[in-house]
PAMAR-395199 format. One record per residue (C-alpha): residue in three letters; chain; x negated, y, z negated. Coordinates in pm, 1 decimal. Each point is the difference from the previous one (the first is absolute). Layout:
# residues N
<"ALA","A",<X,Y,Z>>
...
***
This chain:
# residues 446
<"UNK","A",<-11262.0,-1785.0,-14277.7>>
<"UNK","A",<365.3,64.6,-27.1>>
<"UNK","A",<-59.1,308.5,-214.3>>
<"UNK","A",<-253.6,128.5,252.7>>
<"UNK","A",<253.2,-25.8,277.2>>
<"UNK","A",<256.5,183.4,-206.7>>
<"UNK","A",<-253.4,275.6,-72.4>>
<"UNK","A",<-102.5,27.8,365.7>>
<"UNK","A",<363.1,29.2,99.8>>
<"UNK","A",<56.7,283.3,-244.8>>
<"UNK","A",<-312.5,182.4,120.6>>
<"UNK","A",<105.8,-40.0,363.8>>
<"UNK","A",<349.8,123.9,-74.6>>
<"UNK","A",<-136.5,296.2,-191.6>>
<"UNK","A",<-246.9,81.6,283.0>>
<"UNK","A",<272.3,-3.3,259.3>>
<"UNK","A",<220.1,220.1,-216.2>>
<"UNK","A",<-282.7,243.0,-57.4>>
<"UNK","A",<-83.4,23.4,374.0>>
<"UNK","A",<363.7,62.9,80.4>>
<"UNK","A",<13.8,263.7,-265.7>>
<"UNK","A",<-314.1,178.0,136.6>>
<"UNK","A",<152.3,-6.0,348.6>>
<"UNK","A",<310.2,175.5,-121.9>>
<"UNK","A",<-201.4,256.3,-194.9>>
<"UNK","A",<-188.5,94.8,320.1>>
<"UNK","A",<332.3,95.4,162.0>>
<"UNK","A",<42.6,286.9,-245.0>>
<"UNK","A",<-327.4,168.0,108.0>>
<"UNK","A",<-26.7,276.6,262.8>>
<"UNK","A",<11.4,-138.7,356.8>>
<"UNK","A",<-313.0,9.0,200.6>>
<"UNK","A",<156.7,241.3,248.2>>
<"UNK","A",<-0.9,278.4,-266.4>>
<"UNK","A",<-359.5,-60.4,-104.8>>
<"UNK","A",<-259.1,232.7,161.4>>
<"UNK","A",<-232.2,-166.2,249.2>>
<"UNK","A",<199.1,-330.2,12.5>>
<"UNK","A",<171.3,-152.3,301.8>>
<"UNK","A",<335.4,-169.3,-16.8>>
<"UNK","A",<-6.6,-372.6,65.2>>
<"UNK","A",<316.6,-197.1,52.6>>
<"UNK","A",<-15.7,-330.9,-185.8>>
<"UNK","A",<106.6,-310.3,183.1>>
<"UNK","A",<256.1,-217.0,-168.0>>
<"UNK","A",<-66.2,-367.3,-31.5>>
<"UNK","A",<204.5,-275.4,-126.9>>
<"UNK","A",<-267.2,-101.7,-251.5>>
<"UNK","A",<-31.8,345.4,-165.5>>
<"UNK","A",<246.6,208.6,-179.2>>
<"UNK","A",<92.2,331.5,170.1>>
<"UNK","A",<-193.6,301.4,-107.7>>
<"UNK","A",<316.1,204.7,-37.0>>
<"UNK","A",<284.1,-207.5,-132.5>>
<"UNK","A",<347.1,60.0,131.6>>
<"UNK","A",<174.0,239.7,-226.2>>
<"UNK","A",<282.1,258.8,28.9>>
<"UNK","A",<-197.1,276.7,-172.8>>
<"UNK","A",<-307.1,154.8,160.7>>
<"UNK","A",<-315.7,-23.4,-192.8>>
<"UNK","A",<-114.6,357.7,79.1>>
<"UNK","A",<219.9,289.1,124.7>>
<"UNK","A",<-176.7,336.8,52.2>>
<"UNK","A",<180.0,300.5,-131.4>>
<"UNK","A",<-67.2,206.0,317.3>>
<"UNK","A",<-154.6,-108.1,327.7>>
<"UNK","A",<-150.3,265.6,231.8>>
<"UNK","A",<199.2,43.9,318.1>>
<"UNK","A",<-313.8,26.8,213.5>>
<"UNK","A",<-92.4,-366.0,-65.1>>
<"UNK","A",<142.5,-233.5,261.2>>
<"UNK","A",<182.5,-296.0,-150.8>>
<"UNK","A",<-69.2,-338.0,161.5>>
<"UNK","A",<139.6,-338.1,-93.5>>
<"UNK","A",<-270.6,-259.2,-82.5>>
<"UNK","A",<-23.0,-277.7,255.5>>
<"UNK","A",<-83.9,-352.4,-98.0>>
<"UNK","A",<-220.7,-236.3,194.0>>
<"UNK","A",<284.2,-152.5,200.4>>
<"UNK","A",<122.5,333.4,131.0>>
<"UNK","A",<282.6,2.0,-251.6>>
<"UNK","A",<61.0,308.6,-210.6>>
<"UNK","A",<-141.3,-26.1,-340.1>>
<"UNK","A",<130.3,127.3,-325.8>>
<"UNK","A",<-63.2,370.9,-83.0>>
<"UNK","A",<-249.5,-10.2,-286.2>>
<"UNK","A",<112.4,331.2,-144.5>>
<"UNK","A",<368.2,-10.9,85.1>>
<"UNK","A",<5.2,332.9,185.4>>
<"UNK","A",<183.9,-124.6,308.9>>
<"UNK","A",<244.8,-203.7,-198.8>>
<"UNK","A",<130.7,290.7,-206.8>>
<"UNK","A",<113.1,336.5,148.9>>
<"UNK","A",<-99.5,326.4,-164.1>>
<"UNK","A",<275.8,118.9,-226.8>>
<"UNK","A",<103.3,368.8,14.7>>
<"UNK","A",<213.7,203.2,-232.8>>
<"UNK","A",<336.7,153.8,94.2>>
<"UNK","A",<-25.9,271.9,271.8>>
<"UNK","A",<149.5,342.6,-69.4>>
<"UNK","A",<236.5,138.6,262.5>>
<"UNK","A",<-173.4,261.4,214.1>>
<"UNK","A",<190.3,326.5,1.5>>
<"UNK","A",<-99.1,240.2,286.1>>
<"UNK","A",<128.4,345.1,83.8>>
<"UNK","A",<-98.5,264.2,251.3>>
<"UNK","A",<-276.7,227.2,-131.7>>
<"UNK","A",<113.1,343.9,-106.2>>
<"UNK","A",<-143.7,310.9,156.5>>
<"UNK","A",<-205.5,208.2,-246.2>>
<"UNK","A",<191.2,300.0,-122.7>>
<"UNK","A",<-148.2,341.3,72.7>>
<"UNK","A",<-69.0,204.5,-314.3>>
<"UNK","A",<238.5,287.3,-53.7>>
<"UNK","A",<-173.4,327.0,87.1>>
<"UNK","A",<40.2,267.4,-265.3>>
<"UNK","A",<153.6,330.8,91.5>>
<"UNK","A",<-258.5,240.4,140.1>>
<"UNK","A",<68.0,373.1,-1.5>>
<"UNK","A",<26.5,93.0,365.8>>
<"UNK","A",<157.1,290.2,178.3>>
<"UNK","A",<39.5,4.8,374.3>>
<"UNK","A",<-159.9,308.7,144.6>>
<"UNK","A",<189.7,151.9,284.3>>
<"UNK","A",<-193.0,201.6,258.7>>
<"UNK","A",<31.7,374.8,-37.3>>
<"UNK","A",<72.7,202.5,309.1>>
<"UNK","A",<-318.1,194.5,73.1>>
<"UNK","A",<1.4,369.1,82.9>>
<"UNK","A",<-191.1,-52.2,325.4>>
<"UNK","A",<199.0,208.5,251.9>>
<"UNK","A",<40.8,376.2,7.4>>
<"UNK","A",<168.4,226.1,253.0>>
<"UNK","A",<5.6,372.1,67.8>>
<"UNK","A",<287.4,134.8,209.9>>
<"UNK","A",<-114.3,301.7,196.2>>
<"UNK","A",<190.9,246.2,214.7>>
<"UNK","A",<4.2,-218.3,311.3>>
<"UNK","A",<-205.4,-307.1,-91.9>>
<"UNK","A",<-60.7,-255.2,-271.5>>
<"UNK","A",<-333.5,-85.7,-161.7>>
<"UNK","A",<-37.4,-343.0,-167.5>>
<"UNK","A",<-286.6,-141.7,-206.1>>
<"UNK","A",<-21.4,-373.3,-74.3>>
<"UNK","A",<-247.2,-161.1,-240.4>>
<"UNK","A",<-183.7,-295.3,151.6>>
<"UNK","A",<62.3,-178.5,-331.5>>
<"UNK","A",<366.5,3.0,96.4>>
<"UNK","A",<125.9,-252.8,-256.3>>
<"UNK","A",<-220.0,119.0,-287.6>>
<"UNK","A",<-181.7,-333.4,-26.8>>
<"UNK","A",<-347.9,140.6,53.0>>
<"UNK","A",<-25.6,-153.6,347.4>>
<"UNK","A",<0.5,248.4,289.4>>
<"UNK","A",<205.0,-97.0,305.0>>
<"UNK","A",<-92.1,35.3,365.5>>
<"UNK","A",<104.8,323.0,168.9>>
<"UNK","A",<133.4,-192.6,299.8>>
<"UNK","A",<277.4,-141.9,-216.5>>
<"UNK","A",<165.4,340.7,-60.7>>
<"UNK","A",<227.8,190.5,236.2>>
<"UNK","A",<224.8,303.3,-40.5>>
<"UNK","A",<299.1,-71.3,221.7>>
<"UNK","A",<-224.2,-169.0,256.0>>
<"UNK","A",<-280.1,259.4,-24.1>>
<"UNK","A",<-339.6,-95.2,-133.6>>
<"UNK","A",<-213.5,203.4,-242.0>>
<"UNK","A",<-123.1,334.8,130.7>>
<"UNK","A",<-292.6,15.4,-242.0>>
<"UNK","A",<-178.3,-171.5,-286.1>>
<"UNK","A",<-187.2,120.7,-308.6>>
<"UNK","A",<-266.9,-262.5,-65.4>>
<"UNK","A",<-110.0,152.9,-330.2>>
<"UNK","A",<349.6,11.6,-148.0>>
<"UNK","A",<108.6,-313.0,193.7>>
<"UNK","A",<313.8,171.1,125.3>>
<"UNK","A",<176.5,-35.0,336.9>>
<"UNK","A",<148.1,315.6,153.4>>
<"UNK","A",<313.5,25.9,215.1>>
<"UNK","A",<136.2,314.1,162.2>>
<"UNK","A",<299.5,29.1,229.9>>
<"UNK","A",<251.3,251.7,126.9>>
<"UNK","A",<344.0,-21.7,-151.8>>
<"UNK","A",<141.2,-149.0,321.7>>
<"UNK","A",<-288.0,-245.4,54.4>>
<"UNK","A",<-109.8,-344.5,-121.7>>
<"UNK","A",<348.4,-147.8,3.2>>
<"UNK","A",<154.7,251.5,-239.1>>
<"UNK","A",<375.9,1.9,-53.1>>
<"UNK","A",<197.3,320.0,-52.0>>
<"UNK","A",<295.1,5.8,-235.0>>
<"UNK","A",<217.3,310.0,-25.1>>
<"UNK","A",<198.2,52.4,-317.6>>
<"UNK","A",<211.9,289.9,-111.8>>
<"UNK","A",<-291.4,174.6,-167.5>>
<"UNK","A",<-317.7,-157.0,135.2>>
<"UNK","A",<-195.0,-132.7,295.6>>
<"UNK","A",<-174.2,-324.2,-92.8>>
<"UNK","A",<-285.8,-145.7,206.8>>
<"UNK","A",<-76.3,-358.7,-94.5>>
<"UNK","A",<-326.5,-178.2,78.9>>
<"UNK","A",<-91.3,-359.9,-79.5>>
<"UNK","A",<-351.0,-101.6,-103.6>>
<"UNK","A",<-47.8,-370.3,70.0>>
<"UNK","A",<-275.8,-235.3,-111.5>>
<"UNK","A",<-39.5,-338.8,170.8>>
<"UNK","A",<-246.4,-257.4,-141.3>>
<"UNK","A",<-285.9,-60.4,239.5>>
<"UNK","A",<-20.8,-367.6,-93.6>>
<"UNK","A",<322.6,-59.6,194.0>>
<"UNK","A",<-131.8,154.1,321.0>>
<"UNK","A",<-328.4,-188.5,-35.0>>
<"UNK","A",<178.0,-333.3,-36.7>>
<"UNK","A",<-141.6,-75.2,-345.2>>
<"UNK","A",<186.3,-274.1,-189.4>>
<"UNK","A",<23.6,198.6,-320.6>>
<"UNK","A",<71.4,361.8,-89.8>>
<"UNK","A",<-85.1,193.1,-311.9>>
<"UNK","A",<209.5,307.3,65.5>>
<"UNK","A",<358.2,63.1,101.6>>
<"UNK","A",<156.4,233.3,251.3>>
<"UNK","A",<140.8,326.2,-130.8>>
<"UNK","A",<194.2,298.8,126.2>>
<"UNK","A",<12.8,344.6,-159.4>>
<"UNK","A",<262.5,252.8,100.6>>
<"UNK","A",<-113.7,363.5,17.9>>
<"UNK","A",<258.6,277.2,15.7>>
<"UNK","A",<-40.3,368.6,70.7>>
<"UNK","A",<296.8,214.1,-105.6>>
<"UNK","A",<68.4,345.9,140.1>>
<"UNK","A",<293.3,215.6,-112.5>>
<"UNK","A",<254.1,123.1,255.6>>
<"UNK","A",<104.2,363.6,45.3>>
<"UNK","A",<329.3,96.0,165.4>>
<"UNK","A",<113.9,307.2,182.1>>
<"UNK","A",<332.6,105.1,-147.9>>
<"UNK","A",<128.0,153.4,321.6>>
<"UNK","A",<-79.7,-276.8,247.8>>
<"UNK","A",<-79.8,-287.3,-233.0>>
<"UNK","A",<-308.1,-76.1,210.2>>
<"UNK","A",<-276.8,-205.5,-151.1>>
<"UNK","A",<-314.6,205.3,-64.7>>
<"UNK","A",<-273.3,-202.3,-170.7>>
<"UNK","A",<-201.1,179.4,-264.9>>
<"UNK","A",<-307.5,-226.9,49.2>>
<"UNK","A",<-105.3,32.9,-360.3>>
<"UNK","A",<-181.8,-320.3,-96.0>>
<"UNK","A",<189.8,-204.1,-250.8>>
<"UNK","A",<-326.5,-65.0,-181.0>>
<"UNK","A",<19.2,354.0,-129.8>>
<"UNK","A",<347.5,-61.6,-142.7>>
<"UNK","A",<-73.9,-325.5,-178.1>>
<"UNK","A",<-286.2,128.2,-207.1>>
<"UNK","A",<158.1,-120.3,-322.1>>
<"UNK","A",<-11.1,-359.3,123.4>>
<"UNK","A",<-369.2,9.2,94.3>>
<"UNK","A",<-180.7,-2.9,-332.5>>
<"UNK","A",<-368.3,30.2,-79.1>>
<"UNK","A",<-102.3,-87.2,-355.2>>
<"UNK","A",<-344.7,132.1,-97.8>>
<"UNK","A",<-199.2,-111.5,-303.8>>
<"UNK","A",<-332.4,84.4,-167.6>>
<"UNK","A",<-141.0,-256.5,-245.3>>
<"UNK","A",<-306.0,-75.8,-212.5>>
<"UNK","A",<-128.2,-346.3,98.8>>
<"UNK","A",<-219.0,-266.4,-161.2>>
<"UNK","A",<-351.9,-72.7,121.1>>
<"UNK","A",<126.3,-279.4,227.9>>
<"UNK","A",<271.2,221.9,153.0>>
<"UNK","A",<255.0,-271.1,-71.8>>
<"UNK","A",<206.2,158.2,-276.8>>
<"UNK","A",<88.4,335.5,-141.0>>
<"UNK","A",<-236.3,90.6,-283.1>>
<"UNK","A",<176.5,-33.3,-338.2>>
<"UNK","A",<-228.8,250.0,-178.0>>
<"UNK","A",<-75.4,365.6,79.1>>
<"UNK","A",<-314.8,19.7,-215.1>>
<"UNK","A",<-336.3,56.2,169.6>>
<"UNK","A",<-351.6,105.9,-96.3>>
<"UNK","A",<-219.5,247.4,178.9>>
<"UNK","A",<-162.7,-168.5,297.1>>
<"UNK","A",<275.4,-260.5,42.1>>
<"UNK","A",<152.3,-54.2,343.2>>
<"UNK","A",<369.7,84.2,29.8>>
<"UNK","A",<177.7,-209.3,264.2>>
<"UNK","A",<297.2,183.2,151.1>>
<"UNK","A",<236.8,-140.4,261.7>>
<"UNK","A",<242.9,202.6,210.2>>
<"UNK","A",<271.9,-196.2,178.4>>
<"UNK","A",<329.9,42.8,179.7>>
<"UNK","A",<290.5,-239.8,46.9>>
<"UNK","A",<230.1,37.2,297.5>>
<"UNK","A",<370.9,-75.6,18.8>>
<"UNK","A",<167.0,15.3,344.4>>
<"UNK","A",<-298.1,189.6,132.7>>
<"UNK","A",<-270.8,-53.6,257.2>>
<"UNK","A",<-327.5,-135.5,-141.2>>
<"UNK","A",<-209.0,282.3,-142.9>>
<"UNK","A",<-352.8,64.4,-122.5>>
<"UNK","A",<-59.1,187.0,-326.4>>
<"UNK","A",<-250.5,281.6,-59.3>>
<"UNK","A",<-98.3,208.1,-302.4>>
<"UNK","A",<16.5,359.4,118.4>>
<"UNK","A",<-132.8,151.8,-325.5>>
<"UNK","A",<-54.6,-67.8,-370.9>>
<"UNK","A",<-39.4,234.3,-297.6>>
<"UNK","A",<-105.2,-92.2,-355.3>>
<"UNK","A",<127.9,208.6,-293.1>>
<"UNK","A",<-16.5,-14.9,-379.0>>
<"UNK","A",<381.0,25.8,-31.3>>
<"UNK","A",<297.3,-132.0,199.9>>
<"UNK","A",<46.0,342.0,165.4>>
<"UNK","A",<-174.1,-18.2,336.2>>
<"UNK","A",<-42.2,379.6,3.7>>
<"UNK","A",<-170.7,15.4,-340.9>>
<"UNK","A",<-366.4,63.0,-64.7>>
<"UNK","A",<-255.0,-145.0,-15.0>>
<"UNK","A",<53.8,-191.5,323.4>>
<"UNK","A",<-223.1,-191.3,239.0>>
<"UNK","A",<76.8,-83.4,365.4>>
<"UNK","A",<-185.1,-318.3,101.1>>
<"UNK","A",<196.8,-80.6,321.2>>
<"UNK","A",<80.5,289.3,232.0>>
<"UNK","A",<-1.6,114.8,362.2>>
<"UNK","A",<248.1,-271.9,108.8>>
<"UNK","A",<-168.3,-305.6,-146.9>>
<"UNK","A",<-365.4,93.2,-62.0>>
<"UNK","A",<-125.4,-151.4,-328.0>>
<"UNK","A",<-241.3,277.4,-100.8>>
<"UNK","A",<-88.0,-116.1,-353.4>>
<"UNK","A",<-315.0,-180.8,115.1>>
<"UNK","A",<-112.9,306.9,194.5>>
<"UNK","A",<53.0,246.3,-286.4>>
<"UNK","A",<-117.6,-210.1,-297.3>>
<"UNK","A",<-214.0,-275.2,154.6>>
<"UNK","A",<231.1,-270.0,-136.9>>
<"UNK","A",<74.4,-337.6,157.3>>
<"UNK","A",<366.0,81.8,74.2>>
<"UNK","A",<116.2,-133.0,339.7>>
<"UNK","A",<281.4,-164.7,196.9>>
<"UNK","A",<8.6,-377.2,42.3>>
<"UNK","A",<62.5,-169.8,336.2>>
<"UNK","A",<368.5,-60.8,61.7>>
<"UNK","A",<143.8,-338.8,-81.8>>
<"UNK","A",<353.6,98.7,102.1>>
<"UNK","A",<124.6,283.6,215.7>>
<"UNK","A",<249.0,108.2,-265.1>>
<"UNK","A",<-267.0,24.3,-274.8>>
<"UNK","A",<-300.3,224.9,-55.6>>
<"UNK","A",<-245.1,-70.0,-283.1>>
<"UNK","A",<-272.5,225.7,-134.4>>
<"UNK","A",<-238.6,3.9,-296.6>>
<"UNK","A",<-55.7,304.8,-218.5>>
<"UNK","A",<-279.3,27.8,-253.6>>
<"UNK","A",<153.9,86.0,-339.3>>
<"UNK","A",<-55.7,354.1,-132.5>>
<"UNK","A",<116.5,237.1,-271.9>>
<"UNK","A",<78.8,371.0,2.9>>
<"UNK","A",<-240.9,225.5,-179.4>>
<"UNK","A",<127.3,177.5,-312.9>>
<"UNK","A",<292.8,-244.0,-16.6>>
<"UNK","A",<-34.4,-232.0,-297.7>>
<"UNK","A",<297.3,-220.5,79.0>>
<"UNK","A",<-170.9,-172.1,293.6>>
<"UNK","A",<335.1,-30.8,181.3>>
<"UNK","A",<1.8,23.8,379.3>>
<"UNK","A",<318.2,20.3,210.1>>
<"UNK","A",<-26.4,-78.3,372.6>>
<"UNK","A",<253.4,129.3,252.6>>
<"UNK","A",<-24.3,-87.6,370.4>>
<"UNK","A",<187.1,76.8,320.0>>
<"UNK","A",<69.1,-322.9,190.4>>
<"UNK","A",<85.9,-5.9,367.7>>
<"UNK","A",<121.7,-275.6,234.3>>
<"UNK","A",<-15.6,-2.8,380.4>>
<"UNK","A",<95.7,-267.9,257.8>>
<"UNK","A",<-271.0,-258.0,44.1>>
<"UNK","A",<-9.7,67.3,372.9>>
<"UNK","A",<-107.3,359.0,-65.7>>
<"UNK","A",<-380.7,18.0,20.4>>
<"UNK","A",<-192.8,171.8,-274.6>>
<"UNK","A",<-72.9,367.1,51.8>>
<"UNK","A",<-135.9,290.9,-207.4>>
<"UNK","A",<340.6,35.9,-167.0>>
<"UNK","A",<40.4,-369.6,-82.7>>
<"UNK","A",<-318.8,-165.6,-118.6>>
<"UNK","A",<-186.4,-153.1,-295.0>>
<"UNK","A",<-368.2,101.0,-14.3>>
<"UNK","A",<-273.0,-76.5,-255.4>>
<"UNK","A",<-326.9,187.8,-43.8>>
<"UNK","A",<-322.1,-200.1,27.6>>
<"UNK","A",<-369.8,87.7,34.4>>
<"UNK","A",<41.4,-47.4,375.5>>
<"UNK","A",<302.1,228.2,25.6>>
<"UNK","A",<376.5,-45.1,1.9>>
<"UNK","A",<144.8,-346.3,66.6>>
<"UNK","A",<360.7,-86.4,91.8>>
<"UNK","A",<174.1,-313.3,-128.6>>
<"UNK","A",<200.9,-39.7,320.6>>
<"UNK","A",<-124.5,83.9,347.4>>
<"UNK","A",<-272.4,232.9,121.9>>
<"UNK","A",<-192.0,212.5,-249.4>>
<"UNK","A",<45.9,299.9,229.1>>
<"UNK","A",<328.2,84.9,-172.1>>
<"UNK","A",<-205.5,81.4,-313.7>>
<"UNK","A",<-195.1,274.2,174.6>>
<"UNK","A",<215.1,273.0,-152.7>>
<"UNK","A",<-53.2,-112.0,-362.3>>
<"UNK","A",<-282.0,254.6,-35.4>>
<"UNK","A",<221.6,279.0,132.1>>
<"UNK","A",<377.4,34.0,26.8>>
<"UNK","A",<214.5,-269.9,157.2>>
<"UNK","A",<323.6,74.0,183.5>>
<"UNK","A",<296.7,-58.1,-224.9>>
<"UNK","A",<256.9,-43.4,275.7>>
<"UNK","A",<28.6,-159.4,342.1>>
<"UNK","A",<269.9,-104.1,239.7>>
<"UNK","A",<4.0,-356.2,-131.0>>
<"UNK","A",<6.1,122.6,-360.0>>
<"UNK","A",<327.9,180.3,46.8>>
<"UNK","A",<206.9,-311.0,79.4>>
<"UNK","A",<243.6,-55.2,-283.4>>
<"UNK","A",<-160.9,290.8,-186.4>>
<"UNK","A",<-16.3,-29.3,-381.0>>
<"UNK","A",<142.7,-351.8,-1.6>>
<"UNK","A",<-354.5,-136.8,16.7>>
<"UNK","A",<-129.2,200.7,-292.9>>
<"UNK","A",<35.4,-64.3,-367.8>>
<"UNK","A",<-175.6,104.6,-318.1>>
<"UNK","A",<-109.8,-279.8,-231.9>>
<"UNK","A",<-173.0,5.6,-338.3>>
<"UNK","A",<-195.5,-241.9,-214.5>>
<"UNK","A",<-127.8,27.0,-354.5>>
<"UNK","A",<-89.2,140.2,-233.7>>
<"UNK","A",<-341.6,-163.8,4.5>>
<"UNK","A",<-157.6,-5.7,-345.8>>
<"UNK","A",<-371.6,44.1,73.7>>
<"UNK","A",<-227.1,-35.9,-304.1>>
<"UNK","A",<-365.3,70.1,-54.4>>
<"UNK","A",<-244.3,-277.2,-81.4>>
<"UNK","A",<-24.9,-86.6,-370.0>>
<"UNK","A",<-331.5,-129.1,-131.9>>
<"UNK","A",<110.3,-55.7,-356.8>>
<"UNK","A",<-216.7,81.2,-302.4>>
<"UNK","A",<-376.9,-20.6,33.2>>
<"UNK","A",<-182.0,-145.4,-303.0>>
***
């Protein structure tokens, strides 16, 4: 019996030790709060049972990182007293590493890239040759281009005045304003020098945008001084002034220059043709032009043209294809397509000539010599100053009425009152060529 008691005591002691050991092993498992689908239950302490979580200084389970979105609550025991945190989150603050010192500066503005050097040359406006004057015996005649500044934009006639006087006429075709005044009119000023009498007029342009009250302007005001000089003559005996009344325009001929030219042009009429070689049947584009310096605006005409086989205009054989003061007769005589082209500029005249060769001349060279003539643009065309082409319907003028071509089948007047002004200054002989006109080559037939 005594041995049985001793054995029972050992079994009881071993059972109690084993139960206590199993209770402690359960503390090392994952709490129910972290198990899916489980609800947290707070155990109640009793004096007869050992606590589920023994008091210890080290937490049993400390998570490495706890999400900030989870709210942390302290477990409450049955008596309303705070319970012990089963995971030790509230009892231990989150440790952070050392913070680096924040260095802040104002942001820098982005630097603009350096622009490379670009070849550029400032173009200064060139003074246009848009005003011309003719000093007569007792009056002055002034022509003003409506494109006054040479920009391609015509200005309103109401903006121009000659010493307070408005335009006396207007050429709509040439776009020219006309002024005419006596020497003592339109605000002229007389200056007497030792050798001359000088009448000074002032042509003024005022932008119309200013008078209309527009906020912006695209043109500027301008004033052009016009002077008429007349030489003085003195009586030796009485020293009385006796004016000669010879227009100064006749004495300053050397300053008023007209530069004529005759050129072979490309098919587009943009450039001078670099080659003089043609074949029979080709179209030869020829342009006559005149440039004015210190002169009233003029219109150019071809008074006559002769083709020769040598540079000598008087040599033979020779062929006159423009005659009778501007009649292009080649189409009438040979049935060719030669004709004048409509004017693109008043100082240019273009015509097309069908290429030809001289018979019994093997060289195929053709020299062209023309008489060019320039007249003021305000002068209307007339039988002495015209450009007429022959067509199946008759003669056609490139300028105004075709009636001026009525004399092309007869003899046109070679002189008129208007044609005598300034005499031979408006005439000049110009040449082009030689043209090397070749026959068609078909090569060898096999």
